[in-house]
N, CA, C and O atoms as a GROMACS GRO file, in nm:
protein
  400
    1UNK      N    1   0.082  -0.118   0.000
    1UNK     CA    2   0.000   0.000   0.000
    1UNK      C    3   0.087   0.126   0.000
    1UNK      O    4   0.053   0.226  -0.064
    2UNK      N    5   0.198   0.120   0.071
    2UNK     CA    6   0.286   0.236   0.078
    2UNK      C    7   0.344   0.267  -0.059
    2UNK      O    8   0.356   0.384  -0.097
    3UNK      N    9   0.380   0.164  -0.134
    3UNK     CA   10   0.438   0.184  -0.266
    3UNK      C   11   0.333   0.244  -0.360
    3UNK      O   12   0.364   0.332  -0.440
    4UNK      N   13   0.208   0.197  -0.351
    4UNK     CA   14   0.100   0.251  -0.433
    4UNK      C   15   0.078   0.399  -0.403
    4UNK      O   16   0.063   0.479  -0.495
    5UNK      N   17   0.075   0.436  -0.276
    5UNK     CA   18   0.059   0.577  -0.239
    5UNK      C   19   0.176   0.661  -0.287
    5UNK      O   20   0.158   0.775  -0.330
    6UNK      N   21   0.296   0.606  -0.280
    6UNK     CA   22   0.414   0.678  -0.327
    6UNK      C   23   0.408   0.701  -0.477
    6UNK      O   24   0.438   0.811  -0.524
    7UNK      N   25   0.369   0.599  -0.554
    7UNK     CA   26   0.358   0.611  -0.699
    7UNK      C   27   0.251   0.712  -0.736
    7UNK      O   28   0.271   0.793  -0.827
    8UNK      N   29   0.137   0.709  -0.668
    8UNK     CA   30   0.029   0.804  -0.696
    8UNK      C   31   0.075   0.946  -0.670
    8UNK      O   32   0.049   1.035  -0.751
    9UNK      N   33   0.143   0.969  -0.559
    9UNK     CA   34   0.192   1.104  -0.528
    9UNK      C   35   0.303   1.147  -0.623
    9UNK      O   36   0.319   1.267  -0.648
   10UNK      N   37   0.379   1.053  -0.675
   10UNK     CA   38   0.485   1.086  -0.769
   10UNK      C   39   0.429   1.126  -0.906
   10UNK      O   40   0.479   1.219  -0.968
   11UNK      N   41   0.325   1.056  -0.951
   11UNK     CA   42   0.269   1.082  -1.084
   11UNK      C   43   0.159   1.187  -1.086
   11UNK      O   44   0.119   1.231  -1.194
   12UNK      N   45   0.110   1.229  -0.971
   12UNK     CA   46  -0.004   1.321  -0.969
   12UNK      C   47   0.025   1.457  -1.034
   12UNK      O   48  -0.066   1.512  -1.095
   13UNK      N   49   0.145   1.516  -1.026
   13UNK     CA   50   0.166   1.642  -1.099
   13UNK      C   51   0.156   1.626  -1.251
   13UNK      O   52   0.103   1.713  -1.319
   14UNK      N   53   0.206   1.515  -1.303
   14UNK     CA   54   0.196   1.489  -1.446
   14UNK      C   55   0.051   1.470  -1.488
   14UNK      O   56   0.009   1.522  -1.592
   15UNK      N   57  -0.025   1.397  -1.408
   15UNK     CA   58  -0.166   1.376  -1.437
   15UNK      C   59  -0.243   1.508  -1.428
   15UNK      O   60  -0.334   1.532  -1.508
   16UNK      N   61  -0.207   1.592  -1.333
   16UNK     CA   62  -0.274   1.721  -1.318
   16UNK      C   63  -0.251   1.810  -1.440
   16UNK      O   64  -0.344   1.874  -1.490
   17UNK      N   65  -0.128   1.813  -1.490
   17UNK     CA   66  -0.098   1.892  -1.608
   17UNK      C   67  -0.175   1.839  -1.729
   17UNK      O   68  -0.229   1.916  -1.808
   18UNK      N   69  -0.178   1.707  -1.743
   18UNK     CA   70  -0.254   1.648  -1.854
   18UNK      C   71  -0.402   1.676  -1.844
   18UNK      O   72  -0.467   1.699  -1.946
   19UNK      N   73  -0.457   1.675  -1.723
   19UNK     CA   74  -0.600   1.703  -1.708
   19UNK      C   75  -0.632   1.849  -1.734
   19UNK      O   76  -0.739   1.880  -1.788
   20UNK      N   77  -0.542   1.940  -1.699
   20UNK     CA   78  -0.563   2.081  -1.730
   20UNK      C   79  -0.564   2.102  -1.881
   20UNK      O   80  -0.646   2.176  -1.934
   21UNK      N   81  -0.472   2.036  -1.952
   21UNK     CA   82  -0.468   2.046  -2.097
   21UNK      C   83  -0.596   1.989  -2.157
   21UNK      O   84  -0.653   2.048  -2.249
   22UNK      N   85  -0.643   1.877  -2.105
   22UNK     CA   86  -0.765   1.814  -2.158
   22UNK      C   87  -0.887   1.903  -2.134
   22UNK      O   88  -0.967   1.922  -2.225
   23UNK      N   89  -0.901   1.956  -2.014
   23UNK     CA   90  -1.018   2.039  -1.985
   23UNK      C   91  -1.011   2.174  -2.056
   23UNK      O   92  -1.115   2.234  -2.083
   24UNK      N   93  -0.891   2.224  -2.085
   24UNK     CA   94  -0.878   2.354  -2.151
   24UNK      C   95  -0.891   2.344  -2.303
   24UNK      O   96  -0.956   2.429  -2.364
   25UNK      N   97  -0.832   2.243  -2.363
   25UNK     CA   98  -0.824   2.237  -2.508
   25UNK      C   99  -0.898   2.120  -2.570
   25UNK      O  100  -0.924   2.122  -2.691
   26UNK      N  101  -0.934   2.018  -2.494
   26UNK     CA  102  -0.995   1.899  -2.551
   26UNK      C  103  -1.146   1.906  -2.555
   26UNK      O  104  -1.209   1.992  -2.494
   27UNK      N  105  -1.203   1.813  -2.629
   27UNK     CA  106  -1.348   1.796  -2.630
   27UNK      C  107  -1.384   1.709  -2.510
   27UNK      O  108  -1.355   1.589  -2.509
   28UNK      N  109  -1.446   1.769  -2.411
   28UNK     CA  110  -1.478   1.696  -2.288
   28UNK      C  111  -1.590   1.598  -2.318
   28UNK      O  112  -1.699   1.636  -2.360
   29UNK      N  113  -1.562   1.472  -2.295
   29UNK     CA  114  -1.660   1.367  -2.322
   29UNK      C  115  -1.719   1.318  -2.191
   29UNK      O  116  -1.654   1.323  -2.086
   30UNK      N  117  -1.842   1.270  -2.198
   30UNK     CA  118  -1.915   1.226  -2.079
   30UNK      C  119  -1.848   1.106  -2.015
   30UNK      O  120  -1.844   1.095  -1.892
   31UNK      N  121  -1.797   1.014  -2.097
   31UNK     CA  122  -1.738   0.893  -2.040
   31UNK      C  123  -1.617   0.926  -1.954
   31UNK      O  124  -1.588   0.854  -1.858
   32UNK      N  125  -1.546   1.033  -1.987
   32UNK     CA  126  -1.429   1.071  -1.908
   32UNK      C  127  -1.472   1.115  -1.768
   32UNK      O  128  -1.406   1.081  -1.669
   33UNK      N  129  -1.582   1.190  -1.760
   33UNK     CA  130  -1.631   1.234  -1.630
   33UNK      C  131  -1.688   1.117  -1.549
   33UNK      O  132  -1.671   1.112  -1.427
   34UNK      N  133  -1.756   1.024  -1.617
   34UNK     CA  134  -1.810   0.907  -1.547
   34UNK      C  135  -1.697   0.818  -1.495
   34UNK      O  136  -1.702   0.771  -1.381
   35UNK      N  137  -1.596   0.796  -1.579
   35UNK     CA  138  -1.481   0.717  -1.535
   35UNK      C  139  -1.407   0.788  -1.422
   35UNK      O  140  -1.356   0.723  -1.330
   36UNK      N  141  -1.401   0.920  -1.429
   36UNK     CA  142  -1.339   0.996  -1.321
   36UNK      C  143  -1.416   0.984  -1.191
   36UNK      O  144  -1.356   0.976  -1.084
   37UNK      N  145  -1.549   0.983  -1.198
   37UNK     CA  146  -1.631   0.965  -1.078
   37UNK      C  147  -1.610   0.829  -1.015
   37UNK      O  148  -1.601   0.817  -0.893
   38UNK      N  149  -1.604   0.725  -1.098
   38UNK     CA  150  -1.576   0.591  -1.046
   38UNK      C  151  -1.438   0.582  -0.984
   38UNK      O  152  -1.419   0.520  -0.880
   39UNK      N  153  -1.341   0.644  -1.050
   39UNK     CA  154  -1.205   0.645  -0.996
   39UNK      C  155  -1.199   0.726  -0.867
   39UNK      O  156  -1.121   0.694  -0.777
   40UNK      N  157  -1.281   0.831  -0.856
   40UNK     CA  158  -1.283   0.911  -0.734
   40UNK      C  159  -1.334   0.830  -0.616
   40UNK      O  160  -1.284   0.844  -0.505
   41UNK      N  161  -1.434   0.744  -0.640
   41UNK     CA  162  -1.482   0.656  -0.532
   41UNK      C  163  -1.371   0.562  -0.487
   41UNK      O  164  -1.353   0.538  -0.368
   42UNK      N  165  -1.298   0.508  -0.582
   42UNK     CA  166  -1.184   0.422  -0.548
   42UNK      C  167  -1.078   0.501  -0.472
   42UNK      O  168  -1.021   0.451  -0.375
   43UNK      N  169  -1.052   0.624  -0.514
   43UNK     CA  170  -0.955   0.709  -0.446
   43UNK      C  171  -0.999   0.744  -0.305
   43UNK      O  172  -0.916   0.756  -0.215
   44UNK      N  173  -1.129   0.762  -0.285
   44UNK     CA  174  -1.181   0.789  -0.151
   44UNK      C  175  -1.156   0.671  -0.058
   44UNK      O  176  -1.116   0.690   0.057
   45UNK      N  177  -1.179   0.552  -0.107
   45UNK     CA  178  -1.155   0.432  -0.026
   45UNK      C  179  -1.006   0.416   0.003
   45UNK      O  180  -0.968   0.387   0.117
   46UNK      N  181  -0.922   0.436  -0.098
   46UNK     CA  182  -0.778   0.425  -0.077
   46UNK      C  183  -0.729   0.534   0.017
   46UNK      O  184  -0.638   0.510   0.097
   47UNK      N  185  -0.787   0.653   0.010
   47UNK     CA  186  -0.748   0.761   0.100
   47UNK      C  187  -0.780   0.731   0.244
   47UNK      O  188  -0.700   0.760   0.333
   48UNK      N  189  -0.899   0.674   0.269
   48UNK     CA  190  -0.935   0.639   0.406
   48UNK      C  191  -0.848   0.526   0.461
   48UNK      O  192  -0.807   0.530   0.577
   49UNK      N  193  -0.822   0.425   0.378
   49UNK     CA  194  -0.743   0.312   0.426
   49UNK      C  195  -0.594   0.343   0.430
   49UNK      O  196  -0.522   0.290   0.515
   50UNK      N  197  -0.547   0.428   0.340
   50UNK     CA  198  -0.404   0.459   0.335
   50UNK      C  199  -0.364   0.574   0.424
   50UNK      O  200  -0.246   0.609   0.430
   51UNK      N  201  -0.458   0.633   0.493
   51UNK     CA  202  -0.426   0.747   0.580
   51UNK      C  203  -0.327   0.707   0.689
   51UNK      O  204  -0.238   0.785   0.723
   52UNK      N  205  -0.341   0.589   0.742
   52UNK     CA  206  -0.253   0.545   0.850
   52UNK      C  207  -0.108   0.534   0.802
   52UNK      O  208  -0.015   0.546   0.883
   53UNK      N  209  -0.088   0.512   0.672
   53UNK     CA  210   0.048   0.501   0.619
   53UNK      C  211   0.116   0.637   0.610
   53UNK      O  212   0.239   0.644   0.606
   54UNK      N  213   0.038   0.744   0.606
   54UNK     CA  214   0.096   0.878   0.588
   54UNK      C  215   0.111   0.954   0.719
   54UNK      O  216   0.168   1.063   0.720
   55UNK      N  217   0.062   0.898   0.830
   55UNK     CA  218   0.073   0.966   0.959
   55UNK      C  219   0.209   0.937   1.019
   55UNK      O  220   0.250   0.821   1.024
   56UNK      N  221   0.282   1.038   1.064
   56UNK     CA  222   0.414   1.015   1.121
   56UNK      C  223   0.403   0.945   1.257
   56UNK      O  224   0.296   0.943   1.317
   57UNK      N  225   0.513   0.888   1.305
   57UNK     CA  226   0.510   0.825   1.438
   57UNK      C  227   0.470   0.927   1.545
   57UNK      O  228   0.481   1.047   1.526
   58UNK      N  229   0.426   0.876   1.656
   58UNK     CA  230   0.366   0.958   1.760
   58UNK      C  231   0.459   1.069   1.810
   58UNK      O  232   0.411   1.177   1.844
   59UNK      N  233   0.588   1.045   1.816
   59UNK     CA  234   0.678   1.146   1.872
   59UNK      C  235   0.697   1.264   1.776
   59UNK      O  236   0.755   1.366   1.815
   60UNK      N  237   0.650   1.254   1.650
   60UNK     CA  238   0.656   1.366   1.557
   60UNK      C  239   0.525   1.444   1.548
   60UNK      O  240   0.517   1.543   1.475
   61UNK      N  241   0.424   1.401   1.621
   61UNK     CA  242   0.294   1.468   1.613
   61UNK      C  243   0.304   1.608   1.671
   61UNK      O  244   0.358   1.628   1.780
   62UNK      N  245   0.251   1.703   1.600
   62UNK     CA  246   0.243   1.839   1.651
   62UNK      C  247   0.098   1.886   1.655
   62UNK      O  248   0.070   2.000   1.694
   63UNK      N  249   0.007   1.799   1.614
   63UNK     CA  250  -0.135   1.833   1.612
   63UNK      C  251  -0.205   1.760   1.727
   63UNK      O  252  -0.153   1.663   1.782
   64UNK      N  253  -0.321   1.809   1.761
   64UNK     CA  254  -0.401   1.739   1.861
   64UNK      C  255  -0.471   1.620   1.795
   64UNK      O  256  -0.467   1.605   1.673
   65UNK      N  257  -0.536   1.538   1.876
   65UNK     CA  258  -0.607   1.422   1.822
   65UNK      C  259  -0.720   1.464   1.729
   65UNK      O  260  -0.748   1.394   1.631
   66UNK      N  261  -0.784   1.576   1.757
   66UNK     CA  262  -0.893   1.622   1.672
   66UNK      C  263  -0.839   1.664   1.535
   66UNK      O  264  -0.902   1.636   1.434
   67UNK      N  265  -0.724   1.730   1.531
   67UNK     CA  266  -0.665   1.768   1.404
   67UNK      C  267  -0.624   1.647   1.322
   67UNK      O  268  -0.638   1.647   1.200
   68UNK      N  269  -0.574   1.544   1.387
   68UNK     CA  270  -0.535   1.424   1.315
   68UNK      C  271  -0.657   1.353   1.257
   68UNK      O  272  -0.650   1.299   1.146
   69UNK      N  273  -0.768   1.353   1.329
   69UNK     CA  274  -0.889   1.292   1.274
   69UNK      C  275  -0.941   1.373   1.158
   69UNK      O  276  -0.994   1.316   1.062
   70UNK      N  277  -0.929   1.504   1.163
   70UNK     CA  278  -0.973   1.587   1.053
   70UNK      C  279  -0.889   1.568   0.928
   70UNK      O  280  -0.940   1.580   0.817
   71UNK      N  281  -0.762   1.538   0.944
   71UNK     CA  282  -0.677   1.519   0.829
   71UNK      C  283  -0.705   1.387   0.758
   71UNK      O  284  -0.668   1.370   0.642
   72UNK      N  285  -0.770   1.294   0.826
   72UNK     CA  286  -0.806   1.168   0.759
   72UNK      C  287  -0.906   1.195   0.648
   72UNK      O  288  -0.896   1.137   0.539
   73UNK      N  289  -1.002   1.281   0.675
   73UNK     CA  290  -1.101   1.317   0.573
   73UNK      C  291  -1.034   1.397   0.462
   73UNK      O  292  -1.063   1.376   0.344
   74UNK      N  293  -0.946   1.488   0.499
   74UNK     CA  294  -0.875   1.566   0.399
   74UNK      C  295  -0.788   1.480   0.309
   74UNK      O  296  -0.780   1.503   0.189
   75UNK      N  297  -0.722   1.381   0.368
   75UNK     CA  298  -0.640   1.289   0.289
   75UNK      C  299  -0.725   1.210   0.193
   75UNK      O  300  -0.688   1.192   0.077
   76UNK      N  301  -0.840   1.161   0.240
   76UNK     CA  302  -0.929   1.084   0.154
   76UNK      C  303  -0.981   1.169   0.039
   76UNK      O  304  -0.990   1.122  -0.074
   77UNK      N  305  -1.017   1.294   0.068
   77UNK     CA  306  -1.066   1.382  -0.039
   77UNK      C  307  -0.956   1.418  -0.139
   77UNK      O  308  -0.983   1.433  -0.258
   78UNK      N  309  -0.833   1.433  -0.091
   78UNK     CA  310  -0.725   1.463  -0.185
   78UNK      C  311  -0.697   1.346  -0.277
   78UNK      O  312  -0.671   1.366  -0.396
   79UNK      N  313  -0.703   1.223  -0.225
   79UNK     CA  314  -0.685   1.107  -0.312
   79UNK      C  315  -0.804   1.090  -0.406
   79UNK      O  316  -0.786   1.046  -0.519
   80UNK      N  317  -0.924   1.125  -0.361
   80UNK     CA  318  -1.040   1.119  -0.450
   80UNK      C  319  -1.022   1.216  -0.567
   80UNK      O  320  -1.055   1.183  -0.680
   81UNK      N  321  -0.971   1.336  -0.540
   81UNK     CA  322  -0.947   1.433  -0.647
   81UNK      C  323  -0.837   1.385  -0.741
   81UNK      O  324  -0.848   1.399  -0.862
   82UNK      N  325  -0.732   1.328  -0.685
   82UNK     CA  326  -0.623   1.277  -0.770
   82UNK      C  327  -0.673   1.166  -0.861
   82UNK      O  328  -0.637   1.161  -0.979
   83UNK      N  329  -0.757   1.078  -0.808
   83UNK     CA  330  -0.808   0.968  -0.889
   83UNK      C  331  -0.911   1.018  -0.990
   83UNK      O  332  -0.921   0.962  -1.100
   84UNK      N  333  -0.988   1.122  -0.956
   84UNK     CA  334  -1.084   1.178  -1.049
   84UNK      C  335  -1.015   1.235  -1.172
   84UNK      O  336  -1.068   1.228  -1.283
   85UNK      N  337  -0.897   1.290  -1.154
   85UNK     CA  338  -0.826   1.353  -1.264
   85UNK      C  339  -0.749   1.254  -1.352
   85UNK      O  340  -0.697   1.294  -1.456
   86UNK      N  341  -0.740   1.127  -1.314
   86UNK     CA  342  -0.661   1.030  -1.390
   86UNK      C  343  -0.714   1.012  -1.533
   86UNK      O  344  -0.634   1.023  -1.626
   87UNK      N  345  -0.845   0.985  -1.556
   87UNK     CA  346  -0.888   0.968  -1.696
   87UNK      C  347  -0.866   1.093  -1.782
   87UNK      O  348  -0.822   1.084  -1.896
   88UNK      N  349  -0.897   1.210  -1.726
   88UNK     CA  350  -0.875   1.334  -1.801
   88UNK      C  351  -0.726   1.358  -1.823
   88UNK      O  352  -0.687   1.409  -1.928
   89UNK      N  353  -0.644   1.322  -1.726
   89UNK     CA  354  -0.500   1.339  -1.741
   89UNK      C  355  -0.442   1.251  -1.850
   89UNK      O  356  -0.355   1.295  -1.925
   90UNK      N  357  -0.491   1.128  -1.858
   90UNK     CA  358  -0.444   1.038  -1.964
   90UNK      C  359  -0.484   1.093  -2.100
   90UNK      O  360  -0.404   1.093  -2.194
   91UNK      N  361  -0.608   1.140  -2.112
   91UNK     CA  362  -0.653   1.198  -2.239
   91UNK      C  363  -0.574   1.324  -2.273
   91UNK      O  364  -0.542   1.347  -2.390
   92UNK      N  365  -0.541   1.405  -2.173
   92UNK     CA  366  -0.460   1.525  -2.196
   92UNK      C  367  -0.319   1.492  -2.240
   92UNK      O  368  -0.264   1.559  -2.327
   93UNK      N  369  -0.261   1.389  -2.181
   93UNK     CA  370  -0.126   1.348  -2.221
   93UNK      C  371  -0.127   1.296  -2.365
   93UNK      O  372  -0.034   1.321  -2.442
   94UNK      N  373  -0.234   1.224  -2.402
   94UNK     CA  374  -0.247   1.179  -2.540
   94UNK      C  375  -0.258   1.298  -2.635
   94UNK      O  376  -0.200   1.296  -2.743
   95UNK      N  377  -0.332   1.402  -2.595
   95UNK     CA  378  -0.342   1.521  -2.679
   95UNK      C  379  -0.209   1.595  -2.690
   95UNK      O  380  -0.175   1.647  -2.796
   96UNK      N  381  -0.134   1.600  -2.580
   96UNK     CA  382  -0.002   1.666  -2.584
   96UNK      C  383   0.090   1.591  -2.680
   96UNK      O  384   0.162   1.654  -2.758
   97UNK      N  385   0.090   1.459  -2.674
   97UNK     CA  386   0.174   1.380  -2.763
   97UNK      C  387   0.127   1.396  -2.907
   97UNK      O  388   0.208   1.397  -2.999
   98UNK      N  389  -0.006   1.410  -2.926
   98UNK     CA  390  -0.059   1.429  -3.062
   98UNK      C  391  -0.020   1.563  -3.122
   98UNK      O  392  -0.010   1.576  -3.244
   99UNK      N  393   0.002   1.663  -3.036
   99UNK     CA  394   0.041   1.795  -3.086
   99UNK      C  395   0.187   1.800  -3.129
   99UNK      O  396   0.227   1.887  -3.207
  100UNK      N  397   0.267   1.706  -3.080
  100UNK     CA  398   0.410   1.709  -3.113
  100UNK      C  399   0.431   1.663  -3.252
  100UNK      O  400   0.545   1.658  -3.298
   0.00000   0.00000   0.00000
């Protein structure tokens, strides 16, 4: 799970750039948004389950227990957004390669 989270965080800037290109210059298709919604649900689940992998050991905590619980939801939502942008990012990368 840690390797999967690391790979997702490593590739997310590239996917974000591709999705910006797709939403700005491409023909937005319905299937891309539907696939993004399904991927967002998967990202939400991975965010909730993978949150424990991203929390530092107890001696590095600088937040209270309430702040740590709040960041679990924030982590899940950030992974949901990253997963939502994957189909659009792939289409944007294809368009970038097509322009070359």
